[in-house]
C-alpha positions as a Markdown table, in Angstrom:
| # | Residue | x | y | z |
|---|---|---|---|---|
| 1 | Met | -75.8 | 30.2 | -24.8 |
| 2 | Arg | -76.8 | 27.4 | -26.9 |
| 3 | Tyr | -73.5 | 26.4 | -27.6 |
| 4 | Pro | -71.5 | 25.8 | -24.2 |
| 5 | Glu | -67.8 | 26.0 | -24.4 |
| 6 | Met | -66.9 | 22.3 | -24.1 |
| 7 | Asn | -62.9 | 21.6 | -23.5 |
| 8 | Val | -62.2 | 24.9 | -21.2 |
| 9 | Ser | -59.7 | 23.2 | -19.0 |
| 10 | Ala | -58.6 | 20.1 | -17.9 |
| 11 | Tyr | -60.7 | 20.1 | -14.6 |
| 12 | Ala | -63.9 | 20.2 | -16.6 |
| 13 | Thr | -63.5 | 18.1 | -19.7 |
| 14 | Pro | -60.3 | 16.4 | -21.2 |
| 15 | Tyr | -58.5 | 17.3 | -24.1 |
| 16 | Tyr | -55.6 | 16.8 | -26.4 |
| 17 | Arg | -52.5 | 19.0 | -26.9 |
| 18 | Glu | -50.0 | 17.2 | -29.7 |
| 19 | Met | -47.5 | 20.5 | -28.8 |
| 20 | Thr | -45.9 | 22.3 | -26.5 |
| 21 | Asp | -45.8 | 26.5 | -26.4 |
| 22 | Glu | -41.8 | 25.8 | -27.2 |
| 23 | Gln | -43.2 | 23.9 | -29.9 |
| 24 | Cys | -45.5 | 26.7 | -30.9 |
| 25 | Arg | -43.1 | 29.3 | -30.5 |
| 26 | Leu | -40.3 | 27.5 | -32.4 |
| 27 | Leu | -43.1 | 27.0 | -35.6 |
| 28 | His | -43.9 | 30.4 | -35.2 |
| 29 | Glu | -40.3 | 31.8 | -35.2 |
| 30 | Ala | -39.7 | 29.7 | -38.2 |
| 31 | Ser | -42.7 | 31.0 | -40.2 |
| 32 | Leu | -41.6 | 34.7 | -39.5 |
| 33 | Glu | -38.2 | 33.8 | -41.0 |
| 34 | Val | -39.0 | 32.1 | -44.1 |
| 35 | Leu | -42.2 | 35.5 | -44.8 |
| 36 | Glu | -38.5 | 37.0 | -44.4 |
| 37 | Arg | -36.5 | 35.7 | -45.9 |
| 38 | Thr | -38.3 | 33.4 | -48.6 |
| 39 | Gly | -41.3 | 35.3 | -49.1 |
| 40 | Val | -44.0 | 34.6 | -51.3 |
| 41 | Arg | -45.7 | 35.4 | -54.5 |
| 42 | Leu | -48.8 | 37.1 | -55.2 |
| 43 | Tyr | -50.5 | 37.3 | -58.1 |
| 44 | Tyr | -53.1 | 40.6 | -57.6 |
| 45 | Gln | -51.4 | 43.7 | -57.8 |
| 46 | Pro | -53.8 | 45.6 | -55.2 |
| 47 | Ala | -52.4 | 43.0 | -52.6 |
| 48 | Ile | -49.4 | 43.8 | -53.3 |
| 49 | Asp | -49.6 | 47.5 | -53.4 |
| 50 | Leu | -51.2 | 47.2 | -50.1 |
| 51 | Leu | -48.0 | 45.2 | -48.6 |
| 52 | Lys | -45.6 | 47.5 | -50.0 |
| 53 | Lys | -47.4 | 50.7 | -48.4 |
| 54 | Ala | -47.4 | 48.8 | -44.9 |
| 55 | Gly | -43.3 | 48.5 | -45.0 |
| 56 | Cys | -42.8 | 44.9 | -47.3 |
| 57 | Phe | -40.2 | 44.3 | -49.4 |
| 58 | Val | -41.5 | 43.8 | -53.0 |
| 59 | Asp | -39.5 | 43.4 | -56.1 |
| 60 | Gly | -42.0 | 42.7 | -59.0 |
| 61 | Asn | -44.8 | 40.0 | -57.4 |
| 62 | His | -42.2 | 38.5 | -55.1 |
| 63 | Val | -43.2 | 40.1 | -51.5 |
| 64 | Arg | -41.0 | 39.5 | -48.3 |
| 65 | Ile | -43.0 | 40.4 | -44.7 |
| 66 | Pro | -41.3 | 41.7 | -41.9 |
| 67 | Pro | -41.9 | 40.1 | -38.3 |
| 68 | Arg | -43.2 | 43.0 | -37.2 |
| 69 | Leu | -46.5 | 43.0 | -40.0 |
| 70 | Val | -47.1 | 39.4 | -38.6 |
| 71 | Glu | -47.1 | 40.2 | -35.2 |
| 72 | Trp | -49.3 | 43.3 | -35.3 |
| 73 | Ala | -52.1 | 41.1 | -37.3 |
| 74 | Leu | -52.1 | 38.4 | -35.0 |
| 75 | Arg | -52.8 | 41.0 | -32.3 |
| 76 | Thr | -55.8 | 42.8 | -34.6 |
| 77 | Ala | -57.3 | 39.8 | -35.8 |
| 78 | Pro | -60.3 | 38.8 | -32.8 |
| 79 | Ser | -60.3 | 35.6 | -30.9 |
| 80 | Trp | -63.9 | 35.5 | -31.0 |
| 81 | Ile | -66.0 | 35.4 | -33.7 |
| 82 | Met | -69.9 | 34.8 | -33.0 |
| 83 | Ile | -71.7 | 33.7 | -36.2 |
| 84 | Tyr | -75.5 | 33.9 | -36.7 |
| 85 | Asp | -78.4 | 32.3 | -37.5 |
| 86 | Arg | -80.7 | 33.7 | -40.5 |
| 87 | Phe | -83.2 | 35.4 | -38.1 |
| 88 | Gly | -80.4 | 37.4 | -36.2 |
| 89 | Asn | -79.9 | 34.8 | -33.1 |
| 90 | Pro | -76.3 | 34.1 | -31.6 |
| 91 | Ala | -75.6 | 30.5 | -32.8 |
| 92 | Met | -72.0 | 29.5 | -33.4 |
| 93 | Pro | -69.1 | 31.0 | -31.1 |
| 94 | Leu | -66.0 | 30.0 | -32.6 |
| 95 | Gly | -62.8 | 30.8 | -30.4 |
| 96 | Gly | -60.9 | 29.1 | -27.0 |
| 97 | Arg | -62.1 | 25.1 | -27.3 |
| 98 | Ile | -65.4 | 25.3 | -28.3 |
| 99 | Cys | -66.3 | 22.7 | -30.8 |
| 100 | Thr | -68.7 | 23.2 | -33.7 |
| 101 | Tyr | -69.4 | 20.6 | -36.4 |
| 102 | Gly | -70.5 | 20.8 | -39.9 |
| 103 | Thr | -70.5 | 19.2 | -43.2 |
| 104 | Gly | -68.5 | 19.6 | -46.5 |
| 105 | Ser | -68.5 | 21.1 | -50.2 |
| 106 | Asp | -68.6 | 20.0 | -53.5 |
| 107 | Cys | -68.4 | 16.2 | -53.7 |
| 108 | Leu | -68.6 | 15.3 | -57.3 |
| 109 | Asn | -70.5 | 12.1 | -56.4 |
| 110 | Ile | -73.3 | 11.1 | -54.3 |
| 111 | Leu | -73.5 | 7.4 | -52.6 |
| 112 | Asp | -77.1 | 7.1 | -53.3 |
| 113 | His | -78.7 | 6.1 | -50.1 |
| 114 | Arg | -81.7 | 4.3 | -52.3 |
| 115 | Thr | -79.9 | 2.3 | -54.8 |
| 116 | Gly | -76.6 | 1.9 | -52.8 |
| 117 | Glu | -74.7 | 3.3 | -55.7 |
| 118 | Arg | -72.2 | 5.8 | -56.5 |
| 119 | Arg | -73.4 | 8.6 | -59.0 |
| 120 | Lys | -72.5 | 12.1 | -60.3 |
| 121 | Ala | -74.3 | 14.9 | -58.2 |
| 122 | Lys | -77.1 | 16.9 | -59.3 |
| 123 | Leu | -78.4 | 19.6 | -58.0 |
| 124 | Gln | -81.4 | 17.9 | -56.3 |
| 125 | Asp | -78.9 | 16.5 | -54.3 |
| 126 | Val | -77.9 | 19.6 | -53.1 |
| 127 | Val | -81.5 | 20.4 | -52.0 |
| 128 | Asp | -81.6 | 17.0 | -50.2 |
| 129 | Gly | -78.3 | 17.4 | -48.2 |
| 130 | Ile | -79.6 | 20.7 | -46.9 |
| 131 | Arg | -82.7 | 19.6 | -45.8 |
| 132 | Val | -80.8 | 16.5 | -44.0 |
| 133 | Ala | -78.1 | 18.5 | -42.8 |
| 134 | Asp | -80.8 | 21.3 | -41.5 |
| 135 | Ala | -82.6 | 18.5 | -39.6 |
| 136 | Met | -80.0 | 17.1 | -37.9 |
| 137 | Pro | -79.5 | 19.0 | -34.5 |
| 138 | Asn | -75.7 | 18.1 | -33.8 |
| 139 | Val | -75.0 | 19.9 | -37.3 |
| 140 | Asp | -73.9 | 23.4 | -36.1 |
| 141 | Phe | -73.2 | 24.7 | -39.5 |
| 142 | Ile | -73.9 | 23.8 | -43.4 |
| 143 | Met | -71.7 | 23.7 | -46.5 |
| 144 | Ser | -73.2 | 22.8 | -49.8 |
| 145 | Met | -72.2 | 19.1 | -49.6 |
| 146 | Phe | -72.1 | 18.5 | -53.4 |
| 147 | Leu | -71.1 | 20.1 | -56.7 |
| 148 | Pro | -74.3 | 19.3 | -59.4 |
| 149 | Ser | -73.2 | 18.2 | -62.5 |
| 150 | Asp | -76.6 | 19.1 | -64.1 |
| 151 | Val | -75.4 | 23.1 | -63.5 |
| 152 | Pro | -73.1 | 24.4 | -66.1 |
| 153 | Val | -72.8 | 27.6 | -64.5 |
| 154 | Ala | -72.8 | 29.7 | -61.2 |
| 155 | Ala | -73.2 | 26.3 | -59.6 |
| 156 | Asp | -71.7 | 28.1 | -56.4 |
| 157 | Val | -74.2 | 30.8 | -56.9 |
| 158 | Arg | -77.0 | 28.1 | -56.8 |
| 159 | Gln | -76.0 | 26.2 | -54.1 |
| 160 | Met | -76.2 | 29.4 | -51.7 |
| 161 | Glu | -79.9 | 30.0 | -53.1 |
| 162 | Ile | -80.1 | 26.4 | -52.0 |
| 163 | Met | -78.5 | 26.8 | -48.7 |
| 164 | Leu | -80.7 | 30.4 | -47.9 |
| 165 | Thr | -83.7 | 28.4 | -48.9 |
| 166 | Tyr | -83.8 | 25.6 | -46.8 |
| 167 | Ser | -81.8 | 26.2 | -43.6 |
| 168 | Ala | -81.3 | 29.1 | -41.0 |
| 169 | Lys | -78.2 | 27.6 | -40.0 |
| 170 | Pro | -74.6 | 29.2 | -40.3 |
| 171 | Ile | -73.0 | 28.6 | -43.6 |
| 172 | Cys | -69.5 | 28.1 | -44.7 |
| 173 | Phe | -69.4 | 28.8 | -48.5 |
| 174 | Val | -67.1 | 28.7 | -51.4 |
| 175 | Thr | -67.0 | 30.4 | -54.8 |
| 176 | Tyr | -65.2 | 28.8 | -57.8 |
| 177 | Glu | -64.3 | 31.9 | -59.5 |
| 178 | Trp | -64.1 | 35.8 | -59.0 |
| 179 | Glu | -67.4 | 36.3 | -61.0 |
| 180 | Gly | -70.3 | 35.4 | -58.8 |
| 181 | Thr | -68.9 | 36.0 | -55.6 |
| 182 | Pro | -70.2 | 39.8 | -55.4 |
| 183 | Glu | -73.8 | 37.8 | -56.0 |
| 184 | Val | -73.4 | 35.3 | -53.3 |
| 185 | Ile | -72.5 | 37.9 | -51.0 |
| 186 | Glu | -75.5 | 40.1 | -52.2 |
| 187 | Met | -77.4 | 37.0 | -51.7 |
| 188 | Leu | -76.3 | 36.7 | -48.0 |
| 189 | Glu | -77.0 | 40.6 | -47.7 |
| 190 | Thr | -80.7 | 40.1 | -49.0 |
| 191 | Ala | -81.6 | 37.1 | -46.7 |
| 192 | Val | -80.6 | 39.0 | -43.5 |
| 193 | Gly | -81.6 | 42.5 | -44.3 |
| 194 | Gly | -78.8 | 44.6 | -45.9 |
| 195 | Ala | -75.4 | 44.7 | -45.9 |
| 196 | Asp | -74.8 | 46.9 | -42.5 |
| 197 | Ser | -77.1 | 43.5 | -41.0 |
| 198 | Leu | -74.8 | 41.3 | -42.3 |
| 199 | Arg | -71.5 | 42.8 | -41.2 |
| 200 | Ala | -73.2 | 43.5 | -37.5 |
| 201 | Ala | -74.5 | 39.8 | -37.3 |
| 202 | Pro | -72.7 | 37.7 | -39.9 |
| 203 | Thr | -74.5 | 34.4 | -40.7 |
| 204 | Ala | -71.9 | 32.9 | -43.3 |
| 205 | Ile | -68.0 | 32.5 | -43.8 |
| 206 | Leu | -66.4 | 32.5 | -46.7 |
| 207 | Tyr | -63.9 | 29.8 | -47.1 |
| 208 | Leu | -61.1 | 30.4 | -49.4 |
| 209 | Asn | -58.6 | 27.3 | -50.2 |
| 210 | Pro | -55.9 | 28.4 | -52.4 |
| 211 | Thr | -53.8 | 25.5 | -54.3 |
| 212 | Asp | -50.3 | 27.0 | -52.8 |
| 213 | Ala | -48.7 | 28.8 | -49.7 |
| 214 | Phe | -46.1 | 30.6 | -51.6 |
| 215 | Arg | -48.2 | 31.4 | -54.9 |
| 216 | His | -51.5 | 32.9 | -54.1 |
| 217 | Asp | -53.7 | 33.4 | -56.8 |
| 218 | Glu | -55.3 | 36.5 | -58.2 |
| 219 | Gly | -58.9 | 35.1 | -57.5 |
| 220 | Ser | -58.3 | 34.0 | -53.7 |
| 221 | Leu | -56.7 | 37.4 | -52.9 |
| 222 | Arg | -59.2 | 39.7 | -54.8 |
| 223 | Lys | -62.1 | 37.5 | -52.9 |
| 224 | Leu | -60.2 | 37.8 | -49.6 |
| 225 | Met | -59.5 | 41.8 | -49.7 |
| 226 | Tyr | -63.3 | 41.9 | -51.1 |
| 227 | Ala | -64.8 | 40.1 | -48.1 |
| 228 | Ala | -62.6 | 42.1 | -45.4 |
| 229 | Glu | -63.8 | 45.7 | -46.9 |
| 230 | Arg | -66.9 | 44.0 | -45.9 |
| 231 | His | -65.9 | 42.4 | -42.4 |
| 232 | Leu | -67.0 | 39.0 | -43.7 |
| 233 | Pro | -65.6 | 36.1 | -41.7 |
| 234 | Thr | -63.3 | 34.3 | -43.6 |
| 235 | Ile | -61.2 | 30.9 | -43.8 |
| 236 | Tyr | -57.8 | 31.4 | -45.7 |
| 237 | Met | -56.5 | 28.2 | -46.3 |
| 238 | Pro | -53.8 | 27.8 | -48.7 |
| 239 | Asp | -53.2 | 24.1 | -49.4 |
| 240 | Val | -49.6 | 22.3 | -48.5 |
| 241 | Gln | -49.0 | 18.9 | -49.4 |
| 242 | Arg | -45.9 | 17.0 | -47.7 |
| 243 | Gly | -43.2 | 16.4 | -49.7 |
| 244 | Met | -44.7 | 17.9 | -53.2 |
| 245 | Ser | -45.0 | 21.9 | -52.3 |
| 246 | Ala | -43.6 | 21.4 | -49.0 |
| 247 | Pro | -41.1 | 19.3 | -47.3 |
| 248 | Met | -41.7 | 15.6 | -46.4 |
| 249 | Thr | -41.0 | 15.8 | -42.8 |
| 250 | Leu | -43.8 | 17.0 | -40.9 |
| 251 | Ala | -42.6 | 20.3 | -39.0 |
| 252 | Gly | -41.5 | 21.7 | -42.3 |
| 253 | Ala | -44.6 | 20.8 | -43.8 |
| 254 | Met | -46.3 | 22.7 | -41.0 |
| 255 | Val | -44.2 | 25.8 | -41.2 |
| 256 | Cys | -44.9 | 26.3 | -45.1 |
| 257 | Ser | -48.8 | 25.9 | -44.2 |
| 258 | Asn | -48.6 | 28.2 | -41.6 |
| 259 | Val | -46.5 | 30.7 | -43.7 |
| 260 | Gly | -49.6 | 30.3 | -46.5 |
| 261 | Gln | -52.4 | 31.5 | -44.1 |
| 262 | Leu | -50.3 | 34.1 | -42.3 |
| 263 | Val | -50.3 | 35.8 | -45.6 |
| 264 | Gly | -53.6 | 35.8 | -45.8 |
| 265 | Leu | -53.9 | 37.0 | -42.0 |
| 266 | Val | -52.1 | 40.1 | -42.5 |
| 267 | Ile | -53.4 | 40.9 | -46.2 |
| 268 | Ala | -57.4 | 40.8 | -44.5 |
| 269 | Gln | -56.2 | 42.9 | -41.2 |
| 270 | Leu | -54.7 | 45.6 | -43.9 |
| 271 | Val | -57.6 | 46.0 | -45.7 |
| 272 | Ser | -59.5 | 46.1 | -42.5 |
| 273 | Glu | -58.4 | 46.0 | -39.3 |
| 274 | Gly | -60.3 | 43.4 | -36.8 |
| 275 | Thr | -61.7 | 41.4 | -39.7 |
| 276 | Pro | -62.4 | 38.2 | -38.3 |
| 277 | Ile | -60.5 | 35.3 | -39.9 |
| 278 | Ile | -60.4 | 31.9 | -39.1 |
| 279 | Leu | -57.5 | 29.8 | -39.7 |
| 280 | Ser | -56.2 | 26.3 | -39.6 |
| 281 | Thr | -52.6 | 27.5 | -38.9 |
| 282 | Ala | -50.3 | 24.2 | -39.5 |
| 283 | Arg | -52.4 | 21.6 | -41.4 |
| 284 | Pro | -50.6 | 20.2 | -44.4 |
| 285 | Ser | -51.9 | 17.8 | -46.7 |
| 286 | Tyr | -50.7 | 14.3 | -46.7 |
| 287 | Val | -50.5 | 12.5 | -49.8 |
| 288 | Asp | -49.8 | 8.7 | -50.0 |
| 289 | Met | -46.6 | 8.1 | -52.2 |
| 290 | Arg | -48.0 | 4.8 | -52.9 |
| 291 | Thr | -51.8 | 5.7 | -54.3 |
| 292 | Met | -51.0 | 9.6 | -54.9 |
| 293 | Val | -54.3 | 9.6 | -53.1 |
| 294 | Met | -54.5 | 12.6 | -50.5 |
| 295 | Pro | -56.0 | 10.6 | -47.5 |
| 296 | Tyr | -58.9 | 12.7 | -45.4 |
| 297 | Gly | -59.5 | 9.7 | -43.2 |
| 298 | Thr | -56.1 | 8.4 | -41.5 |
| 299 | Gly | -53.8 | 10.9 | -43.2 |
| 300 | Thr | -52.1 | 13.5 | -40.8 |
| 301 | Gly | -53.5 | 16.3 | -41.9 |
| 302 | Gly | -56.9 | 16.7 | -40.4 |
| 303 | Ile | -56.4 | 17.1 | -37.3 |
| 304 | Ser | -52.7 | 18.2 | -36.6 |
| 305 | Gly | -51.3 | 21.5 | -36.1 |
| 306 | Ile | -54.6 | 23.0 | -34.5 |
| 307 | Glu | -52.4 | 23.5 | -31.3 |
| 308 | Leu | -50.7 | 26.7 | -33.4 |
| 309 | Asn | -54.2 | 28.2 | -33.6 |
| 310 | His | -54.5 | 28.2 | -29.6 |
| 311 | Tyr | -51.4 | 29.5 | -29.3 |
| 312 | Tyr | -52.0 | 32.4 | -31.5 |
| 313 | Asp | -55.8 | 32.3 | -29.7 |
| 314 | Leu | -57.3 | 32.4 | -33.6 |
| 315 | Pro | -60.5 | 30.3 | -34.1 |
| 316 | Ala | -59.5 | 27.3 | -36.1 |
| 317 | Phe | -60.9 | 25.3 | -39.0 |
| 318 | Ser | -60.2 | 21.5 | -39.0 |
| 319 | Thr | -61.2 | 18.3 | -40.6 |
| 320 | Gly | -63.5 | 15.5 | -39.1 |
| 321 | Gly | -65.7 | 13.0 | -40.3 |
| 322 | Ala | -64.7 | 12.2 | -43.2 |
| 323 | Thr | -63.3 | 8.8 | -44.5 |
| 324 | Asp | -61.3 | 7.2 | -47.2 |
| 325 | Ser | -63.8 | 4.7 | -48.0 |
| 326 | Lys | -66.0 | 3.8 | -51.0 |
| 327 | Leu | -68.3 | 2.0 | -49.2 |
| 328 | Leu | -70.5 | 3.0 | -45.8 |
| 329 | Asp | -68.3 | 0.0 | -44.2 |
| 330 | Glu | -66.6 | -0.7 | -40.6 |
| 331 | Gln | -63.7 | 1.5 | -42.3 |
| 332 | Ala | -66.1 | 4.4 | -43.0 |
| 333 | Ile | -67.3 | 4.3 | -39.4 |
| 334 | Phe | -64.0 | 3.9 | -37.8 |
| 335 | Glu | -62.0 | 7.0 | -39.9 |
| 336 | Ala | -65.7 | 9.1 | -39.1 |
| 337 | Thr | -65.5 | 8.3 | -35.4 |
| 338 | Met | -61.9 | 8.4 | -34.8 |
| 339 | Thr | -61.4 | 12.1 | -37.0 |
| 340 | Leu | -64.5 | 13.9 | -35.2 |
| 341 | Tyr | -63.1 | 12.5 | -32.0 |
| 342 | Gly | -59.6 | 14.1 | -32.6 |
| 343 | Ala | -60.4 | 17.2 | -33.5 |
| 344 | Thr | -62.8 | 17.6 | -30.7 |
| 345 | Leu | -59.6 | 16.5 | -28.1 |
| 346 | Arg | -57.9 | 19.0 | -29.8 |
| 347 | Gly | -60.4 | 21.7 | -29.7 |
| 348 | Gly | -61.1 | 22.3 | -33.5 |
| 349 | Asn | -63.5 | 25.2 | -33.4 |
| 350 | Met | -65.1 | 24.3 | -36.9 |
| 351 | Ile | -64.8 | 20.6 | -38.1 |
| 352 | His | -66.1 | 20.4 | -41.3 |
| 353 | Asp | -66.6 | 17.9 | -43.7 |
| 354 | Met | -69.1 | 15.2 | -42.3 |
| 355 | Gly | -70.5 | 13.2 | -45.0 |
| 356 | Tyr | -67.4 | 13.1 | -46.9 |
| 357 | Met | -66.1 | 9.7 | -48.6 |
| 358 | Glu | -63.6 | 8.7 | -51.0 |
| 359 | Ser | -61.0 | 11.4 | -49.9 |
| 360 | Gly | -63.6 | 14.2 | -50.8 |
| 361 | Leu | -65.1 | 12.9 | -54.3 |
| 362 | Thr | -68.3 | 11.3 | -53.1 |
| 363 | Gly | -70.6 | 12.5 | -50.3 |
| 364 | Ser | -73.0 | 10.3 | -48.2 |
| 365 | Leu | -76.2 | 11.3 | -46.2 |
| 366 | Glu | -76.5 | 8.1 | -44.8 |
| 367 | Leu | -72.9 | 8.4 | -42.9 |
| 368 | Leu | -73.7 | 12.5 | -42.3 |
| 369 | Val | -77.2 | 11.0 | -40.2 |
| 370 | Ile | -74.7 | 8.6 | -38.7 |
| 371 | Glu | -72.2 | 11.0 | -38.0 |
| 372 | Asp | -74.9 | 12.9 | -36.0 |
| 373 | Glu | -75.0 | 10.3 | -33.6 |
| 374 | Ile | -71.6 | 10.2 | -33.3 |
| 375 | Val | -71.1 | 13.9 | -32.4 |
| 376 | Ser | -74.4 | 13.4 | -30.2 |
| 377 | Trp | -72.4 | 10.9 | -28.4 |
| 378 | Ile | -68.8 | 13.3 | -28.1 |
| 379 | Lys | -70.6 | 16.1 | -27.3 |
| 380 | Ala | -72.1 | 14.2 | -24.1 |
| 381 | Cys | -68.6 | 12.6 | -23.4 |
| 382 | Met | -67.1 | 15.9 | -23.6 |
| 383 | Lys | -69.5 | 17.5 | -20.5 |
| 384 | Gly | -67.8 | 17.9 | -17.3 |
| 385 | Leu | -68.5 | 16.0 | -14.3 |
| 386 | Glu | -70.9 | 17.8 | -12.3 |
| 387 | Ile | -70.3 | 17.0 | -8.1 |
| 388 | Asn | -72.3 | 18.5 | -5.7 |
| 389 | Glu | -74.3 | 17.6 | -2.8 |
| 390 | Glu | -77.2 | 16.6 | -5.3 |
| 391 | Thr | -75.3 | 14.3 | -7.8 |
| 392 | Leu | -72.4 | 13.0 | -4.7 |
| 393 | Ala | -76.3 | 11.7 | -3.1 |
| 394 | Leu | -75.0 | 10.5 | 0.0 |
| 395 | Asp | -78.4 | 10.7 | 1.9 |
| 396 | Val | -79.7 | 8.4 | -1.0 |
| 397 | Ile | -76.6 | 6.1 | -0.4 |
| 398 | His | -77.4 | 6.2 | 3.4 |
| 399 | Glu | -81.0 | 5.3 | 3.2 |
| 400 | His | -80.9 | 2.7 | 0.0 |
| 401 | Ala | -77.3 | 1.3 | -0.1 |
| 402 | Leu | -78.1 | -1.4 | 2.7 |
| 403 | Ser | -81.0 | -2.9 | 1.3 |
| 404 | Gly | -79.7 | -2.8 | -2.6 |
| 405 | Asp | -83.0 | -1.0 | -3.7 |
| 406 | Phe | -82.6 | 2.6 | -5.3 |
| 407 | Met | -85.3 | 1.8 | -8.2 |
| 408 | Arg | -88.1 | 3.6 | -6.1 |
| 409 | Ala | -85.9 | 6.6 | -4.4 |
| 410 | Lys | -87.2 | 10.0 | -5.9 |
| 411 | His | -83.8 | 11.0 | -6.8 |
| 412 | Thr | -83.7 | 8.1 | -9.2 |
| 413 | Val | -86.5 | 9.6 | -10.7 |
| 414 | Arg | -85.1 | 12.7 | -11.1 |
| 415 | His | -82.4 | 11.6 | -12.4 |
| 416 | Val | -83.2 | 8.8 | -15.1 |
| 417 | Arg | -83.5 | 10.7 | -18.2 |
| 418 | Glu | -80.1 | 12.4 | -17.4 |
| 419 | Gly | -78.0 | 10.0 | -19.2 |
| 420 | Trp | -77.1 | 10.2 | -23.2 |
| 421 | Gln | -79.9 | 9.0 | -25.2 |
| 422 | Pro | -79.1 | 7.8 | -28.5 |
| 423 | Arg | -81.5 | 8.3 | -31.8 |
| 424 | Leu | -80.4 | 5.3 | -34.1 |
| 425 | Ile | -78.0 | 3.1 | -32.1 |
| 426 | Asp | -80.2 | 0.2 | -31.0 |
| 427 | Arg | -80.2 | -0.7 | -27.3 |
| 428 | Gln | -82.9 | -3.1 | -27.0 |
| 429 | Asn | -82.7 | -6.8 | -26.3 |
| 430 | Tyr | -82.6 | -9.3 | -29.0 |
| 431 | Glu | -86.2 | -10.4 | -28.9 |
| 432 | Gln | -87.1 | -6.8 | -29.2 |
| 433 | Trp | -84.3 | -5.8 | -31.9 |
| 434 | Lys | -86.5 | -8.5 | -34.1 |
| 435 | Ala | -89.8 | -7.7 | -33.3 |
| 436 | Ser | -89.4 | -4.1 | -34.5 |
| 437 | Gly | -87.7 | -5.0 | -37.5 |
| 438 | Gly | -84.3 | -5.9 | -36.9 |
| 439 | Thr | -82.8 | -3.3 | -39.0 |
| 440 | Ser | -79.1 | -2.4 | -39.1 |
| 441 | Met | -77.6 | 1.0 | -38.1 |
| 442 | Arg | -77.3 | 1.8 | -41.6 |
| 443 | Glu | -81.4 | 0.7 | -42.7 |
| 444 | Arg | -82.4 | 2.9 | -39.9 |
| 445 | Ala | -80.1 | 5.9 | -41.0 |
| 446 | Arg | -81.7 | 5.3 | -44.4 |
| 447 | Ala | -85.6 | 5.7 | -42.8 |
| 448 | Lys | -84.2 | 8.5 | -40.9 |
| 449 | Ile | -83.7 | 10.7 | -44.2 |
| 450 | Glu | -86.9 | 9.3 | -46.1 |
| 451 | Glu | -89.0 | 10.5 | -43.3 |
| 452 | Ile | -87.1 | 13.7 | -43.5 |
| 453 | Leu | -87.5 | 14.4 | -47.4 |
| 454 | Ala | -91.2 | 13.0 | -47.3 |
| 455 | Glu | -91.9 | 16.1 | -45.4 |
| 456 | Glu | -93.0 | 19.6 | -46.8 |
| 457 | Pro | -90.0 | 21.7 | -47.6 |
| 458 | Arg | -89.2 | 23.9 | -44.9 |
| 459 | His | -88.5 | 27.8 | -46.5 |
| 460 | Val | -86.9 | 29.4 | -44.3 |
| 461 | Leu | -87.2 | 32.8 | -45.6 |
| 462 | Pro | -90.2 | 35.1 | -46.2 |
| 463 | Arg | -91.5 | 34.7 | -50.0 |
| 464 | Asp | -90.3 | 38.4 | -51.0 |
| 465 | Val | -86.9 | 37.6 | -49.9 |
| 466 | Glu | -86.6 | 34.2 | -51.8 |
| 467 | Glu | -87.6 | 35.8 | -54.4 |
| 468 | Arg | -85.0 | 38.5 | -54.7 |
| 469 | Ile | -82.7 | 35.9 | -53.9 |
| 470 | Lys | -83.6 | 34.1 | -56.6 |
| 471 | Ala | -83.4 | 37.0 | -58.9 |
| 472 | Ile | -80.0 | 37.4 | -58.2 |
| 473 | Ala | -79.1 | 34.1 | -58.9 |
| 474 | Glu | -80.7 | 34.5 | -62.2 |
| 475 | Arg | -78.7 | 37.5 | -63.4 |
| 476 | Ala | -75.7 | 36.0 | -62.1 |
| 477 | Val | -76.7 | 32.5 | -64.2 |
| 478 | Ser | -77.1 | 34.9 | -66.9 |
| 479 | Ala | -73.9 | 36.8 | -66.7 |
| 480 | Gln | -71.5 | 33.9 | -66.5 |
| 481 | Ser | -73.5 | 31.8 | -69.9 |
| 482 | Arg | -72.8 | 35.0 | -72.0 |
């Protein structure tokens, strides 16, 4: 398997539990009480009808969900999901404490690596971003990265067209309205040979991010049910802000966050039992009340609450690689490293938002390339220590220890290349570094980007399939332009 499980047990590699099973149980039971006692409001009649038929208490659009239904949904949702590349190869297992890493979506701005200036993102930036992300060996899945300002309608359709054209990696995608959603999924089906092929070997994950845990909008519910009918893996993550749409206390906000996601879980399972769902069960957002900005880097929402996912044994969606800095500076690298490492230690299965700056408003290809190096180091650190006769090397020690010379030992030659080797980090002495150009890491990242973009673009799909996808995109753009 290409992506081995990294955090299987404390005996192999370290991992961090921020909550005990007892604390998870308390949060779970509190969530059940809120769902049954307080309930939620749904703004899509087919979802209301579905829950009413399943035995929920319904008064208009006010729905209260009994605990038995939630417990059933938790049992039926798969604890393990395999996501495939565009060629049908297993590429990204989700479950347990396996960690995979990817970019984010829809940044309004880009920190231009050529000029160093922040500007509005354009469609070409989506192309460049996907090409760079595709070339990064430690980026496991792609998202659109940028929301192009020069595409007035159907930007999500254009984003999908680009992602399918320039990368074979698994896709996590967003659609902005119901309009365009069927076409985006049709494009995915076309890319892999039809609806049955996509169902059997899913290559993409739909990301739904409703704005409220207690008021579920029509668009999100309609898309959720549409995806569940097709067994398309879906992330359902209503947003919750501490002190605004939920209690200020972390535990209370975690309950609200979990409630919103359990609603999506129940509906998806009622539509089609066994539908793959990825949750961020108890991850409320934190708004800095001094600035009214939602911090991505040092906020508590990005990596908290993942343990409840493990308690449920469901794949976890989490955040890592994001910074609130506006510059690619010390703060950016500090927050990027800590969030990536923190999410890994907690066992986040899909760690997204690599390359995010300014609380998700700006994206940086330079930061993405640097973070690929950071993830490479984290993966090396998370590998378990292999202890056996060969690695203990007692005979080698006996033969060479007293002379103090292991350099010429065959054992050294066999293992000399095993250590982690960086692609960007400089390990030369000063004279060597100076002679090779005396570059900073940021300069080396820029050079890597230019090297990737100077190459002839790689088209992943056969030309006829690419043309069919383009035709679907044009149809969607034409329909939304009327």
